[in-house]
C-alpha positions as CSV (number, residue, x, y, z in Angstrom):
1,M,27.3,7.9,-10.5
2,V,25.0,7.9,-13.5
3,D,26.5,9.3,-16.7
4,C,23.5,11.3,-17.7
5,K,25.0,12.6,-20.9
6,A,25.7,9.0,-22.1
7,I,22.2,7.8,-20.9
8,R,20.4,10.6,-22.8
9,G,22.1,9.5,-26.0
10,E,20.3,6.2,-25.6
11,F,16.9,7.9,-25.9
12,P,16.3,9.0,-29.5
13,I,13.0,10.9,-28.6
14,L,14.9,13.4,-26.5
15,D,17.0,14.6,-29.4
16,Q,14.3,16.9,-30.8
17,K,12.8,20.3,-30.4
18,I,9.3,21.2,-29.3
19,H,8.0,24.6,-30.5
20,G,11.6,25.4,-31.5
21,K,12.9,24.6,-28.0
22,P,15.0,21.6,-26.8
23,L,12.7,19.0,-25.3
24,V,12.7,18.9,-21.5
25,Y,10.7,15.8,-20.6
26,L,9.4,15.9,-17.0
27,D,6.4,13.5,-17.3
28,S,8.0,10.2,-16.5
29,G,5.4,9.6,-13.7
30,A,2.9,9.2,-16.5
31,T,5.1,7.2,-18.9
32,A,8.8,7.0,-19.2
33,Q,10.7,7.3,-22.5
34,K,12.3,4.2,-24.0
35,P,16.1,3.5,-24.6
36,Q,17.1,2.3,-28.0
37,A,17.8,-1.2,-26.6
38,V,14.1,-1.5,-25.6
39,I,12.9,-0.1,-28.9
40,E,15.1,-2.5,-30.8
41,A,14.1,-5.5,-28.7
42,E,10.5,-5.2,-29.6
43,S,11.3,-4.6,-33.3
44,D,13.8,-7.5,-33.4
45,F,11.2,-9.9,-31.9
46,Y,8.8,-9.2,-34.8
47,Q,11.5,-9.5,-37.3
48,T,13.1,-12.7,-36.1
49,I,11.1,-14.9,-33.8
50,N,7.5,-13.8,-33.8
51,A,5.2,-16.7,-32.7
52,G,2.7,-17.6,-30.0
53,V,4.2,-18.7,-26.7
54,H,3.5,-22.0,-24.9
55,R,1.8,-23.4,-28.0
56,G,3.1,-24.9,-31.2
57,A,6.0,-27.3,-31.7
58,H,7.9,-25.4,-34.4
59,E,11.2,-23.6,-33.9
60,L,9.9,-20.1,-33.8
61,A,7.3,-21.0,-31.1
62,A,10.1,-22.5,-29.0
63,R,12.3,-19.4,-29.4
64,S,9.5,-17.1,-28.7
65,T,8.5,-19.0,-25.6
66,M,12.1,-19.0,-24.4
67,A,12.4,-15.2,-24.9
68,F,9.1,-14.7,-23.1
69,E,10.2,-16.7,-20.1
70,E,13.6,-15.2,-20.0
71,A,12.0,-11.7,-19.9
72,R,9.8,-12.9,-17.0
73,A,13.0,-14.0,-15.1
74,S,14.7,-10.7,-15.9
75,M,11.8,-8.7,-14.4
76,A,11.7,-11.1,-11.4
77,R,15.4,-10.5,-10.7
78,L,14.8,-6.7,-10.7
79,V,12.1,-6.8,-8.0
80,G,13.2,-9.8,-5.9
81,A,10.7,-12.4,-7.0
82,G,10.9,-16.1,-7.7
83,Y,11.4,-17.2,-11.4
84,E,12.5,-20.8,-11.3
85,E,10.2,-23.2,-13.2
86,G,7.4,-24.3,-11.0
87,R,8.1,-21.5,-8.5
88,E,7.4,-18.4,-10.7
89,E,5.9,-15.5,-8.9
90,L,5.2,-13.0,-11.7
91,V,2.1,-12.9,-13.8
92,V,2.0,-11.0,-17.1
93,T,-0.9,-8.6,-17.4
94,A,-1.8,-5.6,-19.5
95,G,-0.5,-3.2,-16.8
96,A,-0.8,-2.3,-13.1
97,T,-4.5,-1.4,-13.5
98,A,-5.1,-4.9,-15.0
99,S,-3.1,-6.5,-12.3
100,L,-5.1,-4.8,-9.5
101,N,-8.4,-5.6,-11.3
102,L,-7.3,-9.2,-11.6
103,L,-6.9,-9.4,-7.9
104,A,-10.2,-7.7,-7.1
105,T,-12.0,-10.0,-9.5
106,A,-10.3,-13.1,-8.2
107,F,-11.1,-12.2,-4.6
108,G,-14.7,-11.7,-5.7
109,N,-14.8,-15.0,-7.5
110,A,-13.5,-16.7,-4.3
111,S,-16.2,-14.9,-2.4
112,L,-18.7,-16.6,-4.7
113,G,-17.2,-20.1,-4.0
114,S,-14.9,-20.4,-7.0
115,G,-11.5,-22.1,-6.6
116,G,-12.4,-24.6,-4.0
117,K,-11.3,-24.8,-0.4
118,A,-7.9,-23.2,-0.8
119,A,-9.4,-20.1,-2.4
120,Q,-11.6,-19.4,0.6
121,A,-8.6,-17.7,2.1
122,F,-9.4,-14.8,-0.2
123,A,-13.2,-14.8,0.3
124,L,-14.9,-11.7,1.7
125,H,-18.1,-11.6,3.7
126,E,-20.4,-8.9,4.9
127,G,-18.7,-6.9,7.6
128,D,-15.2,-7.8,6.5
129,E,-12.9,-4.8,5.9
130,I,-10.8,-3.6,2.9
131,V,-8.2,-0.9,3.8
132,I,-6.7,1.5,1.4
133,S,-5.5,5.2,1.8
134,K,-6.5,8.6,0.6
135,A,-3.3,8.7,-1.4
136,E,-4.3,5.9,-3.7
137,H,-4.4,6.1,-7.5
138,H,-7.9,5.3,-8.8
139,S,-6.5,2.0,-10.0
140,V,-6.4,1.0,-6.4
141,L,-9.4,2.9,-5.1
142,L,-11.9,1.8,-7.7
143,P,-11.4,-2.0,-8.0
144,F,-11.4,-2.4,-4.2
145,Q,-14.3,0.0,-3.7
146,E,-16.3,-2.1,-6.2
147,L,-15.2,-5.3,-4.5
148,A,-16.4,-4.0,-1.2
149,A,-19.8,-3.1,-2.7
150,R,-20.1,-6.6,-4.3
151,T,-19.2,-8.5,-1.2
152,R,-20.8,-6.1,1.4
153,A,-17.4,-5.6,2.9
154,R,-16.6,-2.2,4.5
155,L,-14.1,0.1,2.8
156,K,-11.8,1.9,5.2
157,W,-8.7,4.1,4.6
158,F,-5.6,5.7,6.1
159,D,-5.7,9.4,6.4
160,L,-2.8,11.6,5.4
161,T,-0.5,14.0,7.2
162,Q,-0.7,17.7,6.4
163,D,2.0,17.2,3.7
164,G,0.3,14.2,2.2
165,R,2.1,11.2,3.7
166,I,0.1,8.1,4.6
167,R,-0.5,8.0,8.4
168,S,1.2,4.6,8.9
169,D,1.3,5.4,12.6
170,M,-2.4,4.7,12.6
171,A,-1.9,1.1,11.5
172,D,-3.1,-0.5,14.7
173,E,-6.2,1.7,14.7
174,V,-7.2,1.4,11.0
175,I,-6.4,-2.3,10.5
176,T,-8.6,-4.5,12.8
177,E,-9.4,-8.2,13.2
178,R,-12.1,-7.8,10.5
179,T,-9.6,-6.6,7.9
180,R,-9.0,-9.0,5.1
181,I,-7.2,-6.9,2.5
182,V,-4.8,-3.9,2.8
183,A,-3.9,-2.2,-0.5
184,I,-1.5,0.7,-0.3
185,T,0.7,2.7,-2.7
186,H,4.5,2.4,-2.2
187,I,5.0,5.9,-3.6
188,S,2.3,8.5,-4.3
189,N,2.0,9.4,-8.0
190,V,1.0,12.9,-6.8
191,T,3.2,13.8,-3.8
192,G,6.2,11.6,-4.5
193,A,6.1,10.5,-0.9
194,I,7.5,7.1,0.0
195,T,5.2,5.3,2.3
196,D,6.5,3.9,5.6
197,L,5.3,0.4,4.8
198,A,6.7,-1.7,7.7
199,P,4.1,-0.8,10.3
200,I,1.3,-1.3,7.9
201,I,2.5,-4.7,6.6
202,T,3.3,-5.9,10.1
203,R,-0.1,-5.0,11.3
204,A,-1.8,-6.5,8.2
205,H,-0.1,-9.9,8.7
206,Q,-0.8,-9.8,12.5
207,V,-4.5,-9.9,11.7
208,G,-4.2,-12.3,8.8
209,A,-4.9,-9.8,6.1
210,I,-3.5,-9.9,2.5
211,F,-1.2,-7.0,1.8
212,I,-1.2,-5.6,-1.8
213,L,1.4,-3.0,-2.9
214,D,0.9,-0.5,-5.8
215,A,4.6,-0.4,-6.9
216,C,4.1,1.7,-10.1
217,Q,6.1,4.6,-8.9
218,S,8.7,2.6,-6.9
219,V,10.0,0.0,-9.3
220,P,11.3,2.6,-11.8
221,H,13.0,4.8,-9.2
222,I,14.3,3.0,-6.1
223,P,15.6,-0.5,-5.3
224,V,12.7,-2.9,-4.6
225,D,12.7,-6.4,-3.2
226,F,9.3,-7.8,-2.6
227,H,10.5,-10.7,-0.5
228,T,12.4,-8.3,1.8
229,L,9.3,-6.0,2.0
230,D,7.2,-9.1,2.8
231,V,4.3,-8.1,0.6
232,D,1.8,-10.6,-0.6
233,F,1.0,-9.1,-4.0
234,A,2.4,-6.2,-5.9
235,A,1.5,-4.5,-9.3
236,W,3.4,-2.3,-11.6
237,S,3.6,-1.3,-15.3
238,A,6.4,-1.6,-17.8
239,H,5.8,1.7,-19.5
240,K,6.8,3.6,-16.4
241,M,10.1,1.8,-16.1
242,Y,11.5,2.5,-19.6
243,G,9.6,-0.4,-21.1
244,P,6.8,-0.6,-23.7
245,T,3.1,0.2,-23.2
246,G,0.5,-2.5,-22.9
247,V,2.2,-4.8,-20.5
248,G,2.5,-5.0,-16.7
249,F,3.1,-7.5,-14.0
250,L,1.5,-8.9,-10.9
251,Y,3.8,-10.3,-8.2
252,G,2.3,-12.8,-5.8
253,R,3.8,-15.1,-3.2
254,R,3.9,-18.5,-4.8
255,E,1.6,-20.2,-2.3
256,L,-0.9,-17.5,-2.7
257,L,-0.9,-17.6,-6.5
258,E,-1.4,-21.4,-6.2
259,A,-4.6,-20.9,-4.1
260,L,-6.0,-17.8,-6.0
261,P,-8.8,-18.6,-8.5
262,P,-8.5,-17.3,-12.0
263,A,-10.1,-14.0,-13.0
264,S,-10.3,-14.4,-16.7
265,F,-10.9,-17.5,-18.9
266,G,-9.9,-18.8,-22.3
267,G,-7.0,-20.4,-24.1
268,S,-3.7,-21.4,-22.5
269,M,-4.9,-21.3,-18.9
270,V,-6.8,-24.6,-18.7
271,E,-5.3,-28.1,-18.3
272,L,-8.5,-30.0,-19.0
273,A,-11.9,-28.8,-20.3
274,W,-15.1,-30.7,-20.7
275,M,-18.7,-30.0,-21.8
276,D,-20.3,-31.4,-18.7
277,Q,-18.1,-30.6,-15.8
278,P,-15.9,-27.7,-14.5
279,A,-12.5,-27.2,-16.1
280,Q,-9.2,-28.0,-14.5
281,Y,-7.0,-25.0,-14.6
282,M,-3.2,-24.8,-15.0
283,E,-0.8,-23.9,-12.3
284,P,0.3,-20.3,-12.0
285,P,1.4,-18.1,-13.7
286,A,-0.4,-19.7,-16.7
287,R,-3.7,-19.9,-14.8
288,F,-3.8,-16.1,-14.9
289,E,-2.6,-15.5,-18.5
290,A,-5.6,-16.4,-20.6
291,G,-5.4,-15.7,-24.3
292,T,-2.5,-14.4,-26.4
293,Q,0.0,-12.5,-24.4
294,P,1.8,-9.3,-25.6
295,V,4.9,-11.3,-26.2
296,A,7.0,-8.7,-28.0
297,Q,6.2,-6.1,-25.3
298,V,7.1,-8.6,-22.5
299,V,10.4,-9.4,-24.2
300,A,11.1,-5.6,-24.5
301,A,10.1,-5.2,-20.8
302,G,12.7,-7.8,-19.9
303,V,15.3,-5.8,-21.7
304,A,14.2,-2.7,-19.8
305,A,14.6,-4.6,-16.5
306,D,18.1,-5.7,-17.5
307,W,19.0,-2.2,-18.6
308,M,18.0,-0.8,-15.2
309,R,19.9,-3.5,-13.3
310,Q,23.0,-2.8,-15.4
311,L,22.8,0.9,-14.5
312,G,22.2,0.0,-10.9
313,M,19.1,0.9,-8.9
314,E,21.1,2.6,-6.2
315,Q,22.7,4.8,-8.8
316,I,19.4,5.6,-10.4
317,A,17.9,6.5,-7.0
318,S,20.9,8.6,-6.1
319,H,20.7,10.5,-9.4
320,E,17.0,11.2,-8.9
321,R,17.5,12.4,-5.3
322,A,19.7,15.1,-6.6
323,L,17.1,16.1,-9.2
324,T,14.4,16.1,-6.5
325,A,16.3,18.7,-4.5
326,E,16.5,20.9,-7.7
327,L,12.8,20.4,-8.6
328,L,11.7,21.3,-5.1
329,K,13.1,24.8,-5.7
330,V,9.9,25.5,-7.5
331,G,8.4,26.1,-4.1
332,D,10.5,29.3,-3.8
333,I,8.6,30.9,-6.6
334,D,5.9,33.4,-5.6
335,G,2.4,31.9,-5.6
336,V,3.6,28.3,-5.7
337,R,2.4,25.7,-3.2
338,I,4.0,22.3,-3.4
339,V,1.4,19.5,-3.2
340,G,3.4,17.1,-1.0
341,P,6.5,17.1,1.2
342,T,8.7,20.1,0.7
343,D,12.0,18.4,1.5
344,S,13.8,15.7,-0.4
345,E,13.7,13.1,2.5
346,Q,11.8,9.8,1.7
347,R,10.4,11.0,-1.6
348,I,11.2,10.8,-5.3
349,G,11.5,13.4,-8.0
350,T,7.8,13.7,-8.5
351,V,6.8,17.3,-7.6
352,A,3.2,18.4,-7.9
353,F,2.4,22.1,-7.2
354,D,-0.5,24.6,-7.3
355,L,0.1,28.0,-8.8
356,Q,-2.1,30.6,-7.3
357,G,-4.4,32.4,-9.8
358,V,-3.5,30.2,-12.8
359,H,-5.3,27.1,-13.9
360,P,-3.1,24.0,-14.2
361,H,-4.0,23.6,-17.9
362,D,-2.7,27.1,-18.6
363,V,0.5,26.3,-16.7
364,G,1.0,23.2,-18.7
365,Q,0.4,25.0,-22.1
366,F,2.8,27.8,-21.1
367,L,5.5,25.3,-20.2
368,D,4.8,23.3,-23.4
369,S,5.5,26.5,-25.4
370,R,9.0,26.4,-23.8
371,G,9.5,22.8,-24.8
372,I,8.9,21.5,-21.3
373,A,6.5,18.5,-20.8
374,I,4.7,18.1,-17.5
375,R,1.4,16.6,-16.4
376,V,-1.6,18.6,-15.4
377,G,-4.9,17.5,-13.9
378,H,-5.8,15.3,-10.9
379,H,-3.4,12.5,-12.0
380,C,-6.1,9.9,-11.5
381,A,-6.0,10.6,-7.7
382,Q,-8.8,12.9,-6.8
383,P,-9.0,12.1,-3.0
384,V,-5.4,13.2,-2.4
385,H,-6.1,16.5,-4.2
386,R,-9.2,17.1,-2.1
387,H,-6.9,16.6,0.9
388,F,-5.0,19.7,-0.2
389,G,-8.2,21.6,-1.0
390,I,-7.7,21.6,-4.8
391,Y,-9.1,19.7,-7.7
392,A,-6.0,19.6,-9.9
393,S,-2.3,20.3,-9.9
394,N,0.8,20.6,-12.1
395,R,3.3,17.7,-11.8
396,A,6.9,17.5,-12.9
397,S,8.3,14.0,-12.6
398,S,11.9,13.0,-13.4
399,G,13.6,10.0,-14.9
400,V,17.1,8.8,-15.1
401,Y,17.7,10.8,-18.3
402,N,16.9,14.2,-16.7
403,T,19.6,16.7,-15.8
404,V,20.0,19.5,-13.4
405,E,19.7,21.8,-16.4
406,D,16.3,20.3,-17.1
407,A,15.2,21.2,-13.6
408,Q,16.6,24.7,-13.9
409,A,14.8,25.2,-17.2
410,F,11.6,24.1,-15.5
411,I,12.1,26.4,-12.6
412,E,12.8,29.4,-14.9
413,A,9.7,28.7,-17.0
414,V,7.4,28.3,-14.0
415,S,8.7,31.7,-12.6
416,E,7.4,33.3,-15.8
417,V,3.9,31.9,-15.7
418,R,2.2,34.3,-13.3
419,P,3.7,37.4,-14.7
420,F,2.5,36.3,-18.2
421,F,-1.1,35.6,-17.1
422,L,-1.6,38.0,-14.3
423,G,0.7,40.9,-15.3
């Protein structure tokens, strides 16, 4: 079991009061707080070995490069990806949004003939299909919507069940022989529902489509192994998994990364460059890491990955399952409708809800006055809100540092909202 009291002691930000009340942080779905080990790792990097990576022959450059690559390996071990030299399967990006845009841009480049013969595996043509779902974050929806428009491909989507789960039972119907890309969230950032991926991945591969996973909400909360899942690409952000902001990762099966054309260009990603002929680009992951990387943040992200592995992902998931059951009790309050599944099966502790007669912003401000931080708005996922007939919602999302007492304080505060505003 997770020793929550000891864990909370590792998060200095939690030891404060907001508006005179103890801080109850229930917005980890937006960004998680950072343990002291992660904070110190970033600071220590700047104080001791700060230098550019994969360039320079001096000692600091060598130490910096080693720390950078060790962090990549730590992250790979957390998610079940390759990290041996020459077989690396993780690309450093600025975040999940950047990772997904990298893919959409690279596929678009391949469609224009970039990358040679091997890259044609990613090319799209008029009439080809890209499949997503109504549950997607805008970081999935928009890049692939734009890719469809640029290539004249057709954008299709999975519908949702009444409680907001992706209709994976429709895989054979939605994914056809014309489907080239399937991009699906592992866990909805609104409903907290865990997607039944197996039927979708199986069908995608049956028709030769590339499967892309949005793993932003799964990597921090449940055990994930990309090889076992058999996904082709996956994207996630460090700041949601107790790491720093400004850095994320793209997983890709090695043979696919080797065939994928680059999406951005500049220093450190080119083997040979000439004035009068096309450049020769480096092997992955360097091919996709143009320019100066956020080295300190990557090093700190590696510490976050090790910190999570030491706690144990099964233990983290078990702790958060207990919190989910507590947070779902918000549905017992008069006027509350949970936006998503109302039971704790196959979901995480991300609980969105609508409170009849009270705007989400008012709910959020009322809870903030009690020292409770939640998210309000459409959470960058407007289609799933429309599915529920609303434009915005309130969202409480837990982390490993949250306690049953946090959930109880949240429930009590929500129960006071309607009487305060409506009398």
